[in-house]
C-alpha positions in Angstrom: 29.8 -0.2 -28.1 27.0 1.8 -28.9 26.7 5.6 -26.7 23.6 5.5 -24.5 21.6 8.5 -23.2 23.4 8.2 -20.0 26.9 8.3 -21.8 26.8 10.9 -23.5 25.1 12.6 -20.1 27.9 11.4 -18.3 30.5 12.7 -21.2 28.9 16.4 -21.6 27.8 18.0 -18.6 25.4 20.3 -20.6 23.9 17.3 -22.0 23.6 16.3 -18.6 21.8 19.3 -18.0 19.5 19.1 -20.9 18.4 15.6 -19.9 17.7 16.2 -16.4 15.7 19.5 -17.5 13.6 17.6 -19.9 12.8 14.5 -17.3 12.1 17.0 -14.7 9.6 18.7 -16.9 8.0 15.5 -18.6 7.4 14.1 -15.1 5.9 17.7 -14.1 3.7 17.0 -16.9 2.5 13.7 -16.1 2.2 13.9 -12.4 -0.9 17.0 -13.7 -2.5 14.0 -15.8 -2.7 11.8 -12.7 -5.5 11.6 -9.8 -2.4 10.6 -7.2 0.2 13.9 -8.0 1.3 13.4 -4.0 4.8 13.4 -2.7 6.6 9.8 -2.5 6.7 10.6 1.3 2.9 11.3 1.5 1.9 8.2 -0.6 3.8 6.1 2.3 2.3 7.4 5.2 -1.1 7.4 3.6 -0.8 3.5 2.5 0.9 3.0 6.0 -2.3 4.4 7.6 -4.3 2.3 5.5 -2.3 -0.6 6.6 -2.6 0.5 10.6 -6.2 0.0 10.2 -5.8 -3.4 8.8 -3.5 -4.1 12.2 -7.0 -2.9 14.1 -8.8 -5.7 12.9 -7.1 -8.1 15.8 -8.7 -5.8 18.8 -11.5 -5.4 17.0 -11.8 -9.5 17.1 -11.1 -9.1 21.0 -13.7 -7.0 22.1 -16.5 -8.8 20.1 -19.8 -9.1 22.4 -20.9 -12.6 23.2 -23.5 -12.8 20.7 -21.3 -12.2 17.9 -19.3 -15.7 19.3 -21.7 -17.9 17.9 -21.0 -17.3 14.7 -17.4 -16.7 14.5 -15.4 -19.7 12.9 -13.8 -19.5 16.3 -12.9 -16.7 19.1 -8.7 -17.4 18.7 -8.0 -14.8 16.6 -4.3 -17.0 15.5 -6.9 -19.9 14.8 -10.0 -18.4 13.1 -9.8 -18.0 9.5 -12.8 -16.1 8.8 -13.2 -15.4 4.6 -13.1 -11.8 5.4 -10.0 -12.3 7.0 -8.5 -13.1 3.7 -10.0 -10.4 1.9 -8.1 -8.1 4.6 -4.6 -10.1 3.9 -5.0 -10.0 0.1 -5.8 -5.9 0.1 -3.2 -5.6 2.7 -0.4 -7.4 0.5 -1.5 -5.2 -2.3 -1.2 -2.0 -0.7 2.0 -3.2 0.9 3.4 -4.2 -2.4 2.6 -0.7 -3.4 4.8 0.6 -0.3 7.3 -1.3 -1.9 7.1 0.3 -5.5 6.5 3.9 -4.3 9.7 3.8 -1.8 12.3 1.8 -3.9 11.3 4.4 -7.2 11.1 7.5 -4.8 14.8 5.8 -3.7 16.3 5.2 -7.2 15.6 8.8 -8.3 17.2 9.9 -5.3 20.1 7.8 -6.1 20.4 8.1 -9.5 19.6 11.4 -10.7 19.9 13.0 -12.6 17.8 10.5 -14.3 17.3 10.1 -18.8 14.1 10.6 -20.3 13.8 6.8 -20.3 14.5 6.3 -17.1 12.0 8.7 -15.8 9.4 7.4 -17.9 9.6 4.1 -16.7 10.3 5.0 -13.1 7.2 7.1 -13.1 4.8 4.7 -15.2 5.5 1.8 -12.4 5.6 4.0 -9.5 1.9 5.2 -11.2 0.9 2.0 -11.4 1.5 0.5 -7.8 -0.1 4.0 -6.4 -3.6 2.9 -8.0 -3.1 -0.8 -7.1 -2.3 0.2 -3.3 -4.8 3.0 -3.1 -7.5 1.7 -5.5 -7.8 -1.9 -5.6 -5.8 -2.7 -2.4 -7.1 0.2 -0.3 -10.6 -0.9 -1.4 -10.1 -4.4 -0.3 -8.7 -3.3 2.9 -11.8 -0.8 3.7 -14.9 -3.6 3.0 -12.3 -5.8 5.0 -12.0 -3.4 8.0 -15.7 -2.7 8.0 -17.3 -6.5 7.8 -14.8 -6.8 11.2 -16.6 -3.8 12.8 -20.1 -5.3 11.9 -19.1 -7.9 14.6 -18.8 -5.3 17.1 -22.5 -4.7 16.7 -23.7 -8.2 17.7 -25.6 -10.7 16.5 -28.9 -8.5 15.8 -26.0 -6.4 13.2 -24.9 -9.8 11.6 -28.2 -10.3 11.2 -29.3 -7.6 9.8 -26.3 -7.3 7.1 -26.9 -11.0 6.1 -30.7 -10.2 5.2 -29.6 -7.2 3.3 -27.1 -9.3 1.3 -29.0 -12.3 0.8 -27.3 -14.6 3.1 -23.8 -13.7 3.0 -21.7 -14.0 5.8 -17.9 -12.2 6.0 -17.0 -14.9 9.1 -18.0 -18.2 7.2 -15.0 -20.4 7.4 -12.2 -19.8 4.9 -11.2 -22.8 2.4 -7.8 -20.8 2.5 -5.4 -21.0 6.2 -5.5 -17.2 6.5 -6.3 -16.2 9.9 -7.3 -13.1 11.6 -3.7 -12.5 13.4 -1.8 -13.7 10.2 -4.4 -10.1 8.4 -3.6 -8.2 11.4 0.0 -9.0 11.3 0.4 -8.4 7.9 -0.7 -4.9 8.5 0.7 -3.7 11.3 4.5 -4.4 10.0 3.5 -3.1 7.3 2.2 -0.1 8.2 5.9 0.2 10.3 7.6 -0.5 7.0 5.6 2.5 5.5 6.0 4.7 7.4 9.9 4.0 8.0 10.0 4.3 4.6 8.5 7.6 4.4 11.1 8.9 7.1 13.9 7.3 5.0 13.2 8.8 2.2 12.0 12.1 3.6 15.5 12.3 4.9 17.6 11.6 1.8 15.7 14.2 0.5 17.1 16.7 2.9 20.8 15.1 2.6 22.6 16.3 -0.6 23.8 13.4 -2.9 27.7 12.3 -2.3 29.6 12.4 -5.7 30.9 8.9 -6.7 
């Protein structure tokens, strides 16, 4: 049976120390090359903040003035399916996926460390890709959705001005997908709860010595 790098690290303490140092140094070098070289706990908290903004679209919808109601596919957020809700749910889903991967990567390091160089690279690549997906793709989509929801607070005049500027685009047109305002807001709320809880759990695990198996 071939001997793996992990086997060598386990059988020889000196080798384990060397592998751990190489992995840590390699990880620090890669972190300097990324735009999001933040601790996992900060990433999770910020991703949770993005999701919480999505959750705020539900009270926004309730606060719309009467003049906005005529432009909506329905005043009941549990039944209304505007296209902006679909955009928000898509962005929120990508952000929540990033939360899952970032939290998983952080806990993997804590539970399985010290990692081999190959494992360190794999975990870093997965976390880095998820971070870009969450903050760039999902974050921008969510921010745009929240901004479009906020237009409704200005009344029919603001919506008409927006339509004139964008060539008739209506963010509150009925969507072809059955994604309601309540669906998008619920995803944002519970996703934020999971993100903040994951940030707290990772921070607690970092402060707790790992038990030797």
